[in-house]
C-alpha positions as CSV (number, residue, x, y, z in Angstrom):
1,M,18.2,39.9,-14.6
2,R,18.7,40.6,-11.2
3,I,16.0,39.8,-8.4
4,F,15.7,42.4,-5.8
5,T,13.5,42.7,-2.3
6,A,12.4,46.4,-2.0
7,T,13.1,47.6,1.8
8,R,12.4,50.8,2.0
9,F,9.4,52.9,0.0
10,H,11.7,56.0,-1.1
11,D,9.4,58.8,-3.1
12,S,7.1,58.8,-6.1
13,T,8.3,60.5,-9.6
14,K,7.3,63.5,-10.7
15,R,5.5,61.9,-14.2
16,G,4.6,58.7,-15.5
17,M,1.4,57.2,-16.5
18,I,2.6,53.9,-15.2
19,R,3.2,56.2,-11.6
20,P,6.5,54.6,-10.8
21,F,8.1,55.1,-7.3
22,L,11.2,55.0,-5.8
23,V,12.2,52.3,-3.5
24,E,15.6,50.5,-1.9
25,G,16.0,47.2,-2.6
26,E,18.6,44.4,-1.7
27,D,19.9,42.3,-4.2
28,S,18.9,38.6,-3.2
29,S,21.6,37.2,-4.1
30,T,24.6,39.3,-3.6
31,G,22.9,41.7,-0.6
32,E,24.2,44.8,-2.8
33,K,21.3,47.8,-2.0
34,M,20.3,50.2,-4.8
35,T,17.6,52.9,-5.4
36,L,15.1,51.6,-8.0
37,V,12.4,53.0,-10.1
38,V,9.7,50.5,-9.5
39,K,6.7,50.8,-12.9
40,S,4.3,48.8,-10.5
41,C,2.2,45.2,-11.6
42,A,-1.1,47.4,-10.9
43,G,0.5,50.5,-12.5
44,Y,0.6,48.5,-16.0
45,E,-3.1,46.9,-15.0
46,D,-4.6,50.1,-14.6
47,Q,-3.2,51.3,-18.3
48,G,-4.7,48.1,-19.7
49,E,-1.5,46.8,-20.5
50,A,-0.1,44.6,-17.5
51,K,2.0,42.4,-20.4
52,H,4.1,45.5,-21.5
53,M,5.9,45.2,-18.3
54,H,7.5,42.2,-19.7
55,I,7.7,43.4,-23.1
56,E,9.7,47.0,-22.1
57,A,12.2,44.4,-20.0
58,Y,12.9,42.5,-22.8
59,C,14.0,46.1,-25.2
60,L,15.8,47.6,-22.4
61,L,17.9,44.2,-21.8
62,M,18.2,44.0,-26.1
63,A,18.9,47.3,-26.1
64,K,22.1,47.1,-23.4
65,R,23.1,43.7,-25.7
66,L,23.5,45.9,-28.7
67,G,25.5,48.5,-27.0
68,I,23.3,51.3,-26.1
69,D,23.2,52.8,-23.2
70,A,19.5,52.0,-21.3
71,A,18.5,51.6,-18.0
72,E,19.2,48.4,-16.4
73,P,15.5,46.2,-16.5
74,V,15.2,44.4,-13.0
75,A,12.5,42.6,-11.3
76,V,11.9,43.5,-7.6
77,D,9.5,41.9,-4.9
78,L,7.6,43.8,-3.1
79,P,6.9,42.4,0.2
80,D,3.7,42.1,2.5
81,G,2.8,44.9,4.8
82,F,5.4,47.5,2.2
83,E,2.4,49.2,1.4
84,Y,2.6,50.9,4.9
85,G,6.0,52.7,4.1
86,A,4.0,55.0,1.4
87,L,0.9,55.9,4.4
88,D,2.3,59.8,4.0
89,F,1.6,59.1,0.6
90,R,-2.5,58.2,-0.1
91,D,-3.0,61.3,-2.0
92,H,0.2,62.5,-3.4
93,L,0.4,64.0,-6.9
94,G,-3.3,62.5,-7.3
95,T,-2.3,58.7,-6.7
96,D,-2.8,56.6,-3.7
97,Y,0.3,55.0,-3.5
98,H,-0.2,53.2,-0.5
99,D,-3.5,51.8,-2.7
100,L,-0.8,51.0,-5.4
101,I,1.5,49.3,-3.8
102,L,-1.1,47.1,-1.9
103,R,-1.9,45.6,-4.9
104,S,1.3,45.1,-6.3
105,I,2.6,43.0,-3.6
106,G,4.6,40.4,-4.8
107,R,6.7,40.5,-8.5
108,N,7.5,43.8,-10.1
109,F,9.5,45.3,-12.8
110,A,11.9,48.1,-11.7
111,T,14.7,49.5,-13.6
112,I,18.1,50.3,-11.4
113,H,18.1,54.0,-10.7
114,L,20.7,55.7,-13.3
115,G,21.2,58.7,-10.6
116,A,20.8,62.5,-10.4
117,D,23.5,63.2,-12.8
118,W,21.4,61.9,-15.5
119,K,19.2,64.2,-16.7
120,P,16.3,64.7,-18.4
121,W,16.1,65.8,-22.1
122,A,14.1,68.5,-22.6
123,A,11.9,69.1,-25.6
124,G,13.7,71.2,-28.2
125,N,16.5,71.4,-26.4
126,R,19.5,69.3,-28.1
127,P,22.1,68.4,-25.0
128,K,25.3,69.7,-27.0
129,K,27.5,66.9,-25.9
130,I,25.4,64.2,-27.4
131,T,26.8,62.5,-30.1
132,Q,25.0,62.0,-33.8
133,E,26.0,58.8,-34.2
134,S,23.6,58.2,-30.4
135,I,20.9,59.8,-31.9
136,N,21.1,58.3,-34.9
137,S,21.1,54.8,-33.0
138,A,18.5,55.5,-30.6
139,Y,15.9,56.2,-33.0
140,A,16.9,53.4,-35.3
141,F,16.4,51.1,-32.2
142,D,13.1,52.5,-31.7
143,G,12.2,51.3,-35.3
144,I,13.6,48.0,-34.4
145,V,11.2,47.4,-31.6
146,Q,8.2,48.8,-33.3
147,N,8.5,52.2,-30.4
148,D,6.6,55.1,-31.4
149,D,6.4,56.6,-27.7
150,R,9.4,59.1,-27.9
151,S,7.4,62.3,-28.5
152,T,8.5,65.7,-27.8
153,E,6.2,66.4,-25.0
154,N,7.4,63.2,-23.6
155,P,11.1,62.1,-24.6
156,N,11.6,59.1,-22.3
157,L,15.6,59.8,-22.5
158,L,18.2,60.5,-19.7
159,W,21.6,62.2,-20.7
160,K,25.1,62.2,-19.5
161,G,28.1,64.1,-20.8
162,E,28.3,62.8,-23.9
163,R,26.1,59.5,-23.6
164,L,21.8,59.3,-24.1
165,A,20.2,56.5,-22.4
166,L,16.7,55.2,-23.3
167,L,13.9,54.5,-21.2
168,D,10.6,53.6,-21.3
169,F,9.6,50.8,-23.9
170,D,6.0,49.5,-22.0
171,R,4.6,51.0,-26.1
172,A,7.2,49.0,-27.9
173,W,5.7,46.3,-30.1
174,C,2.6,48.1,-30.8
175,L,2.2,47.1,-34.1
176,D,1.1,43.4,-35.2
177,D,3.8,40.9,-36.8
178,F,3.0,40.7,-40.2
179,P,3.8,36.9,-40.3
180,D,3.4,36.6,-44.3
181,E,5.6,39.2,-44.9
182,I,9.0,38.4,-45.8
183,R,10.6,41.5,-44.6
184,P,8.1,42.5,-42.3
185,W,9.7,45.6,-40.7
186,R,9.1,47.2,-44.0
187,V,5.6,47.1,-43.5
188,A,6.2,47.9,-39.4
189,L,8.4,51.4,-40.9
190,Q,5.9,52.3,-43.1
191,R,2.7,52.3,-40.2
192,L,5.4,53.4,-36.8
193,N,4.5,57.4,-36.0
194,L,8.2,57.9,-35.8
195,R,8.4,60.9,-37.5
196,Q,6.9,62.5,-34.5
197,S,9.9,61.3,-32.3
198,C,11.4,63.8,-30.1
199,L,14.5,62.5,-32.1
200,A,13.3,63.1,-35.5
201,G,14.4,67.2,-35.9
202,Y,18.3,66.2,-35.0
203,L,18.9,63.5,-37.6
204,K,20.8,64.6,-40.6
205,P,21.5,62.9,-43.6
206,V,24.0,60.8,-44.2
207,R,27.2,60.3,-46.6
208,S,26.3,58.7,-49.9
209,G,26.3,54.8,-49.7
210,G,26.0,55.0,-45.7
211,V,22.6,54.0,-43.4
212,L,20.8,56.0,-40.0
213,G,22.5,54.1,-37.5
214,A,25.9,52.7,-38.9
215,R,26.8,52.0,-35.8
216,L,24.2,50.0,-34.5
217,N,23.7,48.7,-38.1
218,E,27.5,46.9,-37.3
219,S,26.3,45.9,-33.9
220,L,23.7,43.7,-35.6
221,N,25.9,42.4,-38.4
222,D,28.3,41.4,-35.7
223,S,26.4,39.6,-33.6
224,D,23.5,36.8,-33.5
225,L,20.5,39.1,-33.0
226,E,18.5,36.0,-33.2
227,A,20.3,34.6,-30.3
228,I,20.6,38.0,-28.3
229,S,16.8,38.1,-28.7
230,L,16.0,34.0,-27.3
231,E,19.2,34.8,-24.1
232,C,16.4,37.9,-23.7
233,I,13.6,36.2,-23.5
234,D,14.5,33.6,-21.1
235,E,15.7,36.3,-18.8
236,V,12.4,37.8,-18.6
237,E,10.8,34.6,-18.6
238,A,13.4,33.2,-15.6
239,A,12.7,36.8,-13.6
240,F,8.2,36.6,-14.5
241,P,7.2,33.4,-14.8
242,G,4.6,32.5,-17.7
243,S,5.6,35.7,-19.6
244,N,6.6,34.2,-22.5
245,L,2.9,35.3,-23.9
246,D,4.1,38.1,-25.2
247,F,6.9,36.5,-27.4
248,Q,5.5,34.1,-29.2
249,K,5.2,36.3,-32.2
250,I,8.2,38.7,-31.5
251,Q,10.7,36.1,-32.4
252,P,9.9,35.2,-35.5
253,Y,9.8,38.7,-36.8
254,V,13.4,39.2,-34.9
255,T,14.7,36.4,-36.8
256,K,13.6,37.1,-40.0
257,L,15.0,40.7,-38.9
258,A,18.5,38.9,-37.9
259,G,18.8,37.6,-41.5
260,E,19.0,40.8,-43.3
261,P,19.4,43.6,-40.8
262,D,21.2,45.7,-43.6
263,D,17.2,45.7,-45.2
264,F,16.4,47.5,-42.5
265,F,18.4,50.3,-42.2
266,Q,18.4,50.6,-45.9
267,Y,14.9,51.0,-45.6
268,L,14.6,53.1,-42.6
269,T,17.1,55.4,-44.5
270,Q,15.2,55.8,-47.5
271,L,12.1,56.4,-45.3
272,V,13.7,59.5,-43.3
273,F,15.9,61.2,-46.4
274,P,13.8,60.5,-49.7
């Protein structure tokens, strides 16, 4: 993960429980300047889920490694005094951003801002150019990382042309790891509320013998999922020292999934199209 230093407060975002905000940041290694969407430590802590910033970084890294469009996760340092740049936002849309930043000085989670040409997925309105396989893969990936927070009211999706980008995994891995289960994803898929996903209404039956999310299934079969997961964990731990507590239950689950990815997709397909 790249590490940035915030140089200028830019604006708040229009929505988000964590109360994200935009900053200009400079890559600590290359000096490259980019716009970042910061989801601050205080924003996570106020929602009672500080640890989930590490989970979100991990899921975004995994998605990108598996060929799914997603915002790039980065770490960003908010330096002492950075809060003064938000003095005009002390009471903005019900949030005191000066206080939020003051309580978040230091290392925070952020994503690279994708740009204004990426549009939010609107409820009940599938962009016509988005491919069916992109929708299927996004739905299946949510199942892999136990994310059922992609409701019609809050899709957490952006699109541009034929591309569909995933955002916001701060509620992923919402279930237990089911250590005694041989195929724990089966229990997880039964308990996840994926039928309420904003993507559920746009899934279409697959051909006989096929599976939902076939492209993602091929990606998992062609890659070493266990190794990829460990690499993602290492990146997150390097950017956020001390975050390994979040991954002690995830890696054994992923290791089992890496041994039988076909079973995951077959079982998911049976649940969606019994």
